[in-house]
C-alpha positions as CSV (number, residue, x, y, z in Angstrom):
1,X,187.3,65.2,-104.7
2,X,189.0,65.0,-101.4
3,X,191.7,67.2,-100.5
4,X,195.2,66.0,-100.3
5,X,195.5,66.3,-96.8
6,X,192.9,63.6,-96.4
7,X,194.3,61.8,-99.5
8,X,197.5,61.3,-97.9
9,X,196.0,60.3,-94.4
10,X,193.8,57.8,-96.3
11,X,196.9,56.2,-97.8
12,X,198.7,56.3,-95.1
13,X,196.6,54.8,-92.2
14,X,196.8,51.1,-91.3
15,X,194.2,48.6,-92.8
16,X,193.5,45.5,-93.0
17,X,192.2,43.8,-96.5
18,X,189.6,41.0,-96.1
19,X,188.3,40.4,-99.6
20,X,191.2,39.6,-102.1
21,X,191.3,37.0,-104.7
22,X,194.9,36.0,-105.0
23,X,194.2,34.7,-108.5
24,X,192.4,38.2,-109.1
25,X,195.9,39.8,-108.3
26,X,197.6,38.2,-111.5
27,X,198.5,41.3,-113.3
28,X,199.0,40.7,-117.3
29,X,203.0,41.3,-117.1
30,X,203.2,38.1,-114.8
31,X,200.5,36.4,-116.5
32,X,203.0,36.4,-119.8
33,X,206.0,35.8,-117.5
34,X,204.4,32.7,-116.5
35,X,203.0,31.9,-119.8
36,X,206.6,32.1,-121.1
37,X,208.1,30.1,-118.3
38,X,205.5,27.4,-118.6
39,X,205.1,27.3,-122.6
40,X,201.4,28.2,-122.1
41,X,199.7,29.4,-125.4
42,X,197.4,32.4,-124.5
43,X,194.6,33.7,-126.8
44,X,196.3,37.0,-126.5
45,X,199.1,38.3,-128.0
46,X,200.3,41.1,-126.0
47,X,200.0,42.7,-122.5
48,X,198.1,45.5,-124.1
49,X,195.4,43.1,-125.8
50,X,195.1,41.4,-122.7
51,X,194.4,44.4,-120.8
52,X,191.7,45.4,-123.6
53,X,189.7,42.3,-122.6
54,X,189.2,44.0,-119.3
55,X,186.0,45.7,-120.5
56,X,183.6,43.6,-118.5
57,X,179.9,44.0,-118.7
58,X,179.1,41.6,-115.6
59,X,180.4,38.9,-113.1
60,X,180.5,36.4,-116.2
61,X,182.1,38.3,-118.5
62,X,184.9,38.6,-115.8
63,X,185.3,35.4,-114.8
64,X,185.9,34.0,-118.5
65,X,188.8,36.3,-118.6
66,X,189.9,35.5,-115.2
67,X,189.7,31.6,-115.7
68,X,191.9,32.0,-118.7
69,X,194.6,34.1,-117.0
70,X,194.8,31.5,-114.1
71,X,195.8,28.9,-116.6
72,X,199.4,29.9,-116.5
73,X,199.6,28.8,-112.8
74,X,201.2,25.5,-112.9
75,X,203.9,24.9,-110.6
76,X,204.2,25.6,-106.8
77,X,206.7,28.6,-107.8
78,X,204.0,30.5,-109.7
79,X,201.9,30.2,-106.8
80,X,204.5,31.6,-105.0
81,X,205.1,34.4,-107.2
82,X,201.5,35.6,-107.5
83,X,200.8,35.8,-103.9
84,X,204.5,37.7,-103.0
85,X,203.8,40.1,-105.8
86,X,200.3,41.0,-104.0
87,X,201.8,41.1,-100.6
88,X,204.1,43.5,-101.8
89,X,201.8,45.8,-103.3
90,X,199.5,45.8,-100.3
91,X,202.3,46.5,-98.0
92,X,202.8,49.5,-100.1
93,X,199.6,50.8,-99.5
94,X,199.7,50.3,-95.9
95,X,198.0,47.0,-95.4
96,X,199.1,45.3,-92.1
97,X,197.0,42.1,-92.2
98,X,195.4,40.3,-95.2
99,X,193.0,37.4,-95.3
100,X,193.2,35.9,-99.0
101,X,190.9,34.0,-100.7
102,X,192.1,31.4,-103.0
103,X,190.1,28.8,-105.6
104,X,191.7,25.6,-105.5
105,X,189.3,24.1,-107.7
106,X,190.3,26.4,-110.7
107,X,193.4,24.5,-110.6
108,X,192.8,21.0,-109.5
109,X,190.3,21.0,-112.5
110,X,192.9,21.5,-114.8
111,X,195.2,18.9,-113.2
112,X,197.2,20.8,-110.8
113,X,197.7,19.2,-107.5
114,X,196.2,20.8,-104.3
115,X,199.2,20.6,-102.4
116,X,201.0,22.7,-105.3
117,X,198.3,25.4,-104.8
118,X,198.2,25.8,-101.3
119,X,201.9,25.1,-100.5
120,X,203.1,28.0,-103.1
121,X,200.6,30.5,-101.7
122,X,201.1,29.4,-97.9
123,X,204.7,29.8,-98.3
124,X,204.5,33.3,-99.7
125,X,202.4,34.2,-96.9
126,X,204.9,33.1,-94.3
127,X,207.5,34.9,-95.9
128,X,205.7,37.9,-97.1
129,X,206.1,41.6,-95.6
130,X,202.9,41.5,-94.2
131,X,200.6,39.2,-91.9
132,X,198.4,36.9,-94.2
133,X,196.1,34.1,-93.7
134,X,194.3,32.0,-96.2
135,X,190.6,31.4,-96.8
136,X,189.7,28.4,-99.4
137,X,186.5,29.2,-101.6
138,X,184.3,27.0,-102.9
139,X,183.1,27.5,-106.6
140,X,179.5,28.0,-106.4
141,X,179.0,27.4,-110.1
142,X,180.3,23.9,-109.6
143,X,178.2,21.0,-107.7
144,X,178.2,20.8,-103.9
145,X,179.6,17.2,-104.3
146,X,182.8,18.9,-106.0
147,X,183.0,21.4,-102.9
148,X,182.8,18.3,-100.7
149,X,186.0,16.6,-102.8
150,X,187.7,20.0,-102.3
151,X,187.1,20.2,-98.3
152,X,188.3,16.5,-98.3
153,X,191.8,17.6,-100.0
154,X,192.3,20.5,-97.9
155,X,191.9,18.0,-94.7
156,X,195.7,17.4,-94.6
157,X,196.5,21.3,-94.9
158,X,194.0,22.8,-92.5
159,X,197.2,24.1,-90.4
160,X,197.2,26.3,-93.5
161,X,193.9,27.7,-93.8
162,X,191.6,29.7,-91.5
163,X,188.3,29.5,-93.2
164,X,186.3,28.5,-96.2
165,X,184.5,30.9,-98.7
166,X,182.0,31.0,-101.3
167,X,182.7,32.8,-104.4
168,X,182.2,32.6,-108.7
169,X,178.8,33.3,-110.3
170,X,176.6,34.2,-108.0
171,X,173.3,34.4,-109.5
172,X,171.2,31.0,-109.7
173,X,173.7,29.5,-107.2
174,X,172.0,30.4,-103.7
175,X,173.9,29.9,-100.5
176,X,171.9,27.0,-99.4
177,X,173.1,25.0,-102.2
178,X,176.5,24.4,-100.1
179,X,174.9,23.8,-96.6
180,X,176.4,20.4,-96.0
181,X,180.0,21.5,-97.1
182,X,179.6,24.6,-94.9
183,X,178.5,22.5,-91.8
184,X,181.5,20.0,-92.2
185,X,183.7,23.3,-92.5
186,X,182.3,24.5,-89.5
187,X,182.6,21.2,-87.3
188,X,186.3,21.4,-88.4
189,X,186.7,24.9,-86.5
190,X,186.9,26.8,-89.7
191,X,186.0,30.3,-89.9
192,X,182.9,31.0,-92.7
193,X,182.3,33.6,-95.1
194,X,180.4,33.8,-98.3
195,X,179.8,36.2,-101.4
196,X,176.2,37.5,-101.1
197,X,174.1,40.2,-102.4
198,X,176.5,41.4,-105.1
199,X,174.6,40.2,-108.0
200,X,172.6,38.1,-106.3
201,X,169.3,39.5,-104.1
202,X,168.9,40.3,-100.6
203,X,167.7,36.8,-100.1
204,X,171.0,35.4,-100.6
205,X,172.5,37.4,-97.7
206,X,169.6,35.9,-95.6
207,X,170.5,32.3,-96.4
208,X,174.1,32.9,-95.8
209,X,173.3,34.1,-92.5
210,X,170.7,31.3,-91.3
211,X,171.7,28.5,-93.7
212,X,175.4,28.6,-94.0
213,X,176.1,30.5,-90.5
214,X,178.5,32.5,-92.1
215,X,180.7,35.3,-89.8
216,X,181.2,37.9,-92.6
217,X,179.1,39.1,-95.8
218,X,181.4,39.5,-98.9
219,X,179.8,42.4,-100.9
220,X,176.7,42.5,-99.6
221,X,175.7,45.9,-101.0
222,X,172.4,44.7,-102.1
223,X,171.2,44.4,-98.3
224,X,169.9,47.9,-98.5
225,X,167.0,46.9,-100.5
226,X,165.7,45.1,-97.4
227,X,165.3,47.3,-94.5
228,X,164.7,44.5,-91.9
229,X,168.0,42.9,-93.1
230,X,169.7,46.2,-92.8
231,X,168.6,46.7,-89.2
232,X,169.8,42.9,-88.5
233,X,173.6,43.4,-89.8
234,X,173.6,46.7,-88.1
235,X,172.4,45.2,-85.0
236,X,174.9,42.0,-85.3
237,X,177.7,44.2,-86.6
238,X,178.0,41.9,-89.5
239,X,180.8,42.9,-91.4
240,X,180.7,43.7,-95.1
241,X,183.8,43.0,-97.3
242,X,182.5,46.0,-100.0
243,X,184.6,46.3,-102.9
244,X,184.1,49.8,-104.6
245,X,186.1,49.5,-107.9
246,X,184.6,45.8,-108.5
247,X,181.4,46.9,-107.9
248,X,181.5,49.9,-110.9
249,X,183.6,47.6,-113.3
250,X,181.2,44.7,-112.7
251,X,178.2,47.3,-113.4
252,X,176.5,46.6,-109.9
253,X,176.8,50.4,-110.0
254,X,176.7,53.0,-112.9
255,X,179.3,55.2,-111.2
256,X,181.1,55.6,-108.0
257,X,179.0,58.7,-107.0
258,X,176.2,56.2,-107.1
259,X,177.8,53.6,-104.8
260,X,175.8,53.1,-101.7
261,X,178.6,52.7,-99.3
262,X,178.2,55.7,-97.2
263,X,174.1,55.0,-96.8
264,X,175.6,51.3,-95.6
265,X,177.9,53.4,-93.1
266,X,175.1,55.7,-92.2
267,X,172.6,52.7,-91.2
268,X,175.3,51.7,-89.1
269,X,176.6,48.7,-90.9
270,X,180.5,47.4,-90.1
271,X,181.3,48.1,-93.8
272,X,185.1,47.5,-94.8
273,X,186.8,48.6,-98.0
274,X,188.7,45.8,-100.1
275,X,190.0,45.3,-103.7
276,X,188.4,42.0,-104.8
277,X,190.2,41.2,-108.0
278,X,192.6,44.4,-108.0
279,X,194.6,43.0,-111.7
280,X,191.1,43.3,-113.2
281,X,189.1,45.9,-111.6
282,X,191.5,49.1,-111.7
283,X,193.2,49.2,-108.3
284,X,194.6,47.7,-104.8
285,X,193.4,49.1,-101.6
286,X,194.5,52.6,-101.6
287,X,192.9,53.1,-105.2
288,X,189.6,51.9,-104.2
289,X,189.9,54.0,-100.7
290,X,190.7,57.0,-103.2
291,X,187.7,56.2,-105.9
292,X,185.3,56.1,-102.9
293,X,186.4,59.1,-100.9
294,X,187.0,61.2,-104.3
295,X,183.2,60.4,-105.5
296,X,181.5,60.2,-102.1
297,X,181.0,62.9,-99.1
298,X,183.3,60.8,-96.9
299,X,185.7,62.2,-94.4
300,X,188.6,61.6,-91.7
301,X,185.5,60.1,-89.5
302,X,184.8,57.6,-91.9
303,X,188.5,56.8,-92.8
304,X,189.1,56.0,-89.3
305,X,185.7,54.2,-88.8
306,X,186.5,52.0,-92.2
307,X,190.1,51.4,-90.8
308,X,189.0,50.3,-87.6
309,X,186.3,47.9,-89.2
310,X,188.9,46.2,-91.3
311,X,190.6,45.1,-88.0
312,X,187.5,44.6,-86.0
313,X,186.3,42.2,-88.4
314,X,189.3,40.1,-89.1
315,X,189.7,36.7,-88.1
316,X,192.6,37.7,-85.4
317,X,193.0,37.0,-81.6
318,X,191.8,39.4,-79.2
319,X,195.2,40.8,-78.2
320,X,196.3,40.9,-82.0
321,X,193.1,42.6,-82.9
322,X,193.4,45.4,-80.1
323,X,197.0,45.9,-81.1
324,X,195.9,47.0,-84.6
325,X,193.1,48.8,-83.4
326,X,195.2,50.8,-81.0
327,X,197.6,51.7,-84.1
328,X,194.6,52.8,-85.6
329,X,193.9,55.2,-83.4
330,X,197.2,56.2,-82.7
331,X,197.5,57.0,-86.0
332,X,194.3,59.2,-86.2
333,X,195.2,61.0,-83.1
334,X,198.5,62.2,-84.9
335,X,196.8,63.2,-87.9
336,X,193.9,64.7,-86.3
337,X,193.7,68.6,-86.9
């Protein structure tokens, strides 16, 4: 267990979140509130019954509940309310900047217009208490053709997004399946990221780098199984957006003290800590930091490094990035014994 002084430092330090699925921040209480507002019938009778369904055995068992929760999102105000609730929680954890994933196909597939989704989320980002930008993710269990259609829908709204990503069921859906849509997104000047090496093998990380040409790897914890890949990630300072509580909840690791976060840091990788789907996985940013620091021999220098990595890996202009990095360093000068 970390001492209370370190706990306070970790909670209070400025940080960026680079791996947050906005639909995964939808708390059961808000799900029921929106279900009532929109006259949606849920398969669960109460908040408690819904929370009890959060006993996931793998990624797919989580996704089944996740998509059921998303069914209550129908109107622009629903997306706004969900996003604003997350932004306020993030601000309370001293998150200064968030790069938020959203899954339009989860909604357009239910008949919700693309513009309803993006306008609600973007309006909350513009009015929220912290800096926030949007990364549009493609659902990898669907076809690349469906992803290409989604990119077409996004064209009138490119001023509202900074990049594209790849999420949902990883196993059996390698990154190269989406080579064409990522090439098109790159031509449009969008940043590129992809989930790889969570449940999928290190080979998926290679593909994300060499076929999709991503600028960050989401998760990436299985990189450590491939010495050559680990060395490459360290050499290129390719950021990994690691999500500790998610990894435990989805059984990527059995217990937090078995997590390879420290091994990744010791190998020189640009690791960041993030919350992934915090409503489902047991905690927002500070809960993820505290869980990792409680279980692993992480100290003050690791905290500063993780905070710096989060801003260094963010898709921000150089001046803004340097300002945030300066804030991190000033904070640690103040709290260093």
